[in-house]
C-alpha positions as CSV (number, residue, x, y, z in Angstrom):
1,M,5.2,-20.8,10.4
2,T,5.5,-18.5,13.2
3,L,5.0,-14.6,12.9
4,E,8.8,-13.9,12.6
5,E,9.3,-16.5,9.7
6,M,6.1,-14.9,7.6
7,R,8.3,-11.7,8.3
8,G,11.4,-13.1,6.9
9,I,9.7,-15.0,3.4
10,A,10.6,-12.2,1.2
11,M,13.9,-12.4,1.3
12,E,13.7,-15.6,-0.6
13,I,12.1,-16.0,-4.1
14,E,9.0,-16.9,-3.7
15,S,8.5,-17.8,-7.2
16,T,8.7,-16.1,-11.0
17,L,4.5,-14.7,-11.3
18,L,5.6,-11.4,-12.0
19,E,8.6,-12.4,-14.4
20,G,9.2,-9.6,-16.9
21,K,6.6,-7.2,-14.9
22,V,8.1,-4.1,-13.8
23,C,6.1,-2.2,-10.6
24,V,6.1,1.3,-9.6
25,V,5.8,1.4,-5.9
26,S,5.3,5.0,-4.2
27,G,5.7,5.3,-0.1
28,I,8.6,3.3,0.5
29,G,9.1,2.9,4.6
30,P,9.8,0.5,7.2
31,G,6.2,-1.0,6.7
32,L,3.9,-2.2,4.2
33,G,5.5,-0.2,1.2
34,R,8.7,-2.0,1.7
35,R,6.9,-5.2,2.6
36,A,5.0,-4.9,-0.8
37,A,8.4,-4.1,-3.0
38,V,10.4,-6.9,-1.7
39,R,7.5,-9.6,-1.8
40,L,6.8,-8.0,-5.8
41,A,10.6,-8.8,-6.3
42,A,10.7,-12.1,-4.5
43,N,8.1,-13.0,-7.3
44,G,10.5,-12.3,-10.2
45,A,9.7,-8.5,-10.4
46,D,11.8,-5.5,-11.7
47,I,11.0,-2.3,-9.1
48,A,10.9,1.4,-8.9
49,I,10.3,2.7,-5.5
50,G,9.2,6.3,-4.4
51,A,9.2,8.0,-1.1
52,R,10.0,11.6,0.4
53,R,13.3,9.8,2.5
54,Q,16.2,8.7,1.1
55,S,17.5,6.4,3.6
56,S,14.0,4.3,3.1
57,L,14.4,4.1,-0.5
58,D,18.1,2.7,0.5
59,D,17.3,0.4,2.1
60,V,14.7,-1.2,0.4
61,A,16.2,-0.9,-2.9
62,A,19.3,-3.1,-1.2
63,E,16.9,-5.9,-0.1
64,I,15.9,-5.7,-3.7
65,E,19.2,-6.1,-5.1
66,A,20.0,-9.2,-2.9
67,L,16.8,-10.9,-4.6
68,G,18.6,-10.5,-7.5
69,R,16.0,-8.3,-9.4
70,K,16.6,-4.6,-11.2
71,V,15.6,-1.8,-8.9
72,I,15.4,2.1,-9.3
73,A,14.9,4.4,-6.7
74,V,13.5,7.9,-7.1
75,P,13.3,10.5,-4.1
76,T,8.8,11.1,-4.6
77,D,6.4,13.2,-3.1
78,I,3.1,12.2,-4.3
79,S,1.8,16.2,-3.8
80,N,3.9,17.0,-6.9
81,V,2.9,16.2,-10.1
82,E,6.4,16.3,-11.2
83,D,7.7,14.3,-9.1
84,C,5.2,11.5,-9.7
85,E,5.6,11.7,-13.4
86,R,9.2,11.5,-12.9
87,L,9.1,8.4,-11.0
88,C,7.0,6.4,-13.6
89,A,8.7,8.1,-16.6
90,T,12.2,6.7,-14.7
91,A,10.8,3.3,-14.5
92,A,10.1,3.0,-18.0
93,K,13.2,4.1,-19.3
94,E,15.2,2.3,-17.0
95,L,13.5,-0.4,-16.6
96,G,11.9,-0.8,-20.0
97,R,8.3,-0.9,-19.5
98,V,5.6,-0.6,-16.4
99,D,3.1,-3.3,-15.5
100,V,1.7,-2.2,-12.2
101,L,1.7,0.9,-9.9
102,V,0.8,0.1,-6.3
103,N,-0.4,3.2,-4.7
104,N,0.7,3.0,-1.3
105,A,1.9,6.4,-0.3
106,F,-0.1,8.2,2.7
107,R,-0.6,10.7,5.8
108,F,-1.4,9.7,9.0
109,D,-4.7,11.1,10.8
110,A,-4.2,14.6,12.8
111,F,-6.0,12.4,16.1
112,Q,-8.5,14.7,16.9
113,T,-12.4,14.8,17.0
114,F,-14.1,16.7,14.2
115,E,-15.2,19.5,16.3
116,D,-11.8,20.2,17.5
117,V,-9.6,19.3,14.1
118,D,-8.7,22.1,11.9
119,L,-9.9,21.3,8.3
120,V,-7.2,22.1,6.8
121,Q,-5.6,19.4,8.8
122,W,-8.1,16.8,6.9
123,E,-7.9,18.6,3.4
124,K,-4.1,17.4,4.1
125,I,-5.0,14.1,4.5
126,V,-7.4,13.9,2.0
127,G,-5.0,16.0,-0.5
128,T,-2.4,12.6,0.1
129,N,-4.3,9.5,0.6
130,V,-7.2,10.4,-2.6
131,F,-5.3,13.1,-4.7
132,G,-2.2,11.8,-4.1
133,S,-2.8,8.4,-5.6
134,L,-4.7,9.8,-8.1
135,R,-1.9,11.7,-9.0
136,M,0.5,8.4,-9.7
137,T,-2.0,6.8,-11.5
138,K,-2.3,9.5,-14.2
139,A,1.4,9.7,-14.4
140,V,1.3,6.2,-14.8
141,L,-1.3,5.6,-17.8
142,P,0.5,6.1,-20.7
143,H,2.9,3.5,-19.5
144,L,0.2,1.3,-19.4
145,H,-1.2,2.1,-22.3
146,A,2.4,2.2,-24.3
147,V,2.3,-2.1,-22.8
148,G,-1.3,-3.0,-23.6
149,G,-2.9,-2.5,-20.0
150,G,-1.5,-3.5,-16.6
151,S,-2.7,-3.2,-12.8
152,V,-3.0,-0.4,-10.5
153,V,-3.3,-1.2,-6.6
154,M,-4.7,1.0,-3.9
155,I,-3.8,0.6,0.2
156,A,-7.1,1.0,1.4
157,S,-8.0,1.1,5.0
158,M,-10.4,-0.7,6.8
159,V,-11.6,2.1,8.9
160,A,-13.4,3.3,6.5
161,R,-16.0,1.2,6.8
162,Q,-15.4,0.9,10.9
163,P,-14.4,3.7,11.7
164,Q,-12.3,4.5,15.0
165,P,-11.7,7.1,17.0
166,L,-10.2,10.4,16.5
167,Q,-9.4,9.1,12.8
168,G,-12.0,10.7,10.8
169,G,-9.9,12.3,8.9
170,Y,-8.1,9.0,8.0
171,A,-10.9,7.2,7.4
172,T,-13.1,9.8,5.0
173,S,-9.5,9.2,3.1
174,K,-9.6,5.9,2.5
175,G,-13.3,6.0,2.2
176,G,-13.1,8.6,-0.9
177,L,-10.2,6.1,-2.6
178,L,-12.3,2.9,-2.3
179,T,-14.9,5.6,-4.4
180,A,-11.9,6.6,-6.7
181,T,-11.1,2.4,-7.0
182,R,-14.2,1.7,-9.1
183,V,-14.5,5.3,-10.9
184,L,-11.1,4.2,-12.5
185,A,-12.1,0.6,-13.2
186,F,-14.9,1.4,-15.0
187,E,-13.6,4.1,-17.2
188,L,-10.5,2.1,-17.6
189,G,-11.6,-1.5,-17.8
190,A,-12.0,-1.6,-22.0
191,K,-8.2,-0.5,-22.2
192,N,-7.2,-3.1,-19.9
193,I,-6.4,-1.1,-17.0
194,R,-7.8,-3.1,-13.7
195,V,-8.1,-1.1,-10.4
196,N,-8.1,-2.7,-7.4
197,A,-7.8,-2.2,-3.8
198,V,-6.7,-3.9,-0.8
199,V,-7.9,-3.3,2.2
200,P,-6.0,-3.9,5.2
201,G,-7.0,-3.7,9.0
202,W,-5.0,-3.7,12.4
203,M,-1.4,-4.8,11.0
204,K,1.2,-5.7,12.8
205,G,3.9,-3.9,11.8
206,P,5.7,-0.8,12.7
207,S,2.9,1.9,12.7
208,V,0.8,-0.8,14.9
209,D,3.9,-1.2,17.1
210,I,3.6,2.5,17.6
211,Y,-0.5,2.7,18.6
212,L,0.0,-0.2,21.2
213,S,2.9,1.6,22.7
214,M,1.1,5.1,22.9
215,T,-2.0,3.9,24.0
216,A,-0.6,1.6,26.7
217,E,1.4,4.3,28.1
218,Q,-2.5,6.2,27.9
219,R,-4.1,4.2,29.5
220,G,-1.6,2.9,32.1
221,I,-1.6,-1.1,30.8
222,T,0.6,-3.5,28.8
223,E,1.3,-3.6,25.7
224,A,-0.2,-7.3,25.3
225,E,-3.0,-6.1,26.9
226,V,-4.1,-3.7,24.5
227,E,-2.7,-6.3,21.9
228,A,-5.2,-8.3,23.4
229,E,-7.8,-5.9,22.9
230,L,-7.3,-5.6,19.0
231,I,-7.0,-9.2,18.4
232,K,-10.3,-10.1,20.6
233,P,-12.9,-9.9,17.5
234,I,-10.1,-10.7,15.0
235,P,-11.5,-14.8,14.0
236,I,-8.3,-16.1,13.1
237,G,-7.0,-14.7,17.0
238,R,-4.6,-12.9,16.1
239,I,-3.0,-9.5,14.1
240,P,-2.4,-10.4,10.4
241,V,1.5,-8.7,9.4
242,D,2.4,-6.6,6.9
243,Q,3.9,-9.8,5.0
244,E,0.7,-11.0,4.7
245,V,-1.4,-8.0,3.2
246,A,1.7,-7.6,0.6
247,G,0.6,-10.9,-0.3
248,A,-2.7,-9.7,-1.8
249,V,-0.8,-6.7,-3.5
250,V,1.2,-9.1,-5.5
251,F,-2.0,-11.4,-6.1
252,L,-3.9,-8.0,-7.7
253,A,-0.4,-7.3,-9.8
254,S,0.1,-10.7,-11.3
255,D,-2.5,-12.2,-14.2
256,L,-3.7,-14.8,-11.6
257,S,-6.4,-11.4,-10.7
258,S,-6.7,-10.7,-14.2
259,A,-11.1,-11.1,-14.4
260,I,-10.6,-8.6,-11.0
261,T,-11.3,-5.1,-11.1
262,G,-13.5,-2.6,-9.4
263,Q,-12.9,-4.5,-6.1
264,A,-11.7,-4.2,-2.5
265,I,-9.7,-7.1,-1.0
266,D,-10.2,-7.0,2.6
267,V,-6.9,-8.3,4.5
268,N,-8.0,-8.2,8.0
269,G,-8.1,-11.7,9.7
270,G,-12.0,-12.1,9.1
271,E,-12.8,-8.7,11.8
272,H,-14.6,-7.1,9.0
273,F,-17.0,-8.7,6.8
274,N,-17.4,-6.3,3.7
C-alpha cells in the first residue's frame, strides 16, 4: 500500500468496530485531529468535533457526513471551561450519548531555548496541552458516567521522552500529559473509564511538512535531505503517516482495548522504544 493510499483510506468505511458509539474529538485541523475524527467515523462512530476555526470544522464535518455518519461541529477553545462543557453536552444531547473523548487540541512550542524564552510562553503551552486536555476530560466525565464508562485518549508526543532542540516547552507539557494520563487512569478505572495516550513520533502530515520546509531553508539543503535525516533512525525506513497514528486512536477508543488503561502507545516506526 502506498503512502497516498494510506492517507486516503479513511474515506472508505473500514468496519463497524465503533458502531453505536459517540466520540468527541478536540483540536480539529488539517492533521491528526481530522484523521482521527474521520477514521473513528469510518469505523462506525458518530462524531462531535471541536476547534477554534469554523472552516476546519466545516471541512471535516463534510468528510464524516460523506461516510454516512452523524456529526456535530461546535466551535471550541479548550482554554475556556464553558466551551469544553458545551461541546460535550451538545454531543450528548444531539447524538444521544458520549463514549469516547480524544484530546488532540494543542499549542506549538515557542521554539526558543530555556535561557531565551519568556516563561509566560511555556505557561501558555502547558496551559493548553495539559490543562486544556484536563478541562475537556473533566467536562466529559458526567456523560461517561451516564453510559457506564468509556475511553479517554490523550495525544502526547515522543518529544517528551526524546527532547528536541528548541522544543522544551512542548516536551515539558507532553511529559505532564503522560503523567496525568496515569493519574486519571488510576482514579477513574473503578468507574470503567479508561485513560490512555497515543505517543506519535515524527508524523508525515502538515506539521512535519512545515518543519521540513523551514529546516531546509534555514540550512540551505533540500527537503528530501532533511527527511532522509529524520528517517535514518526509524527502523521501518519511513516517517509514519498521520493516518497510521489515527489507527492507534481507533484501537484505544474501541472495546479491543477494554483491559488497557494508564498506557502510552508509541507510534513512531520504532524510532524510540519505551
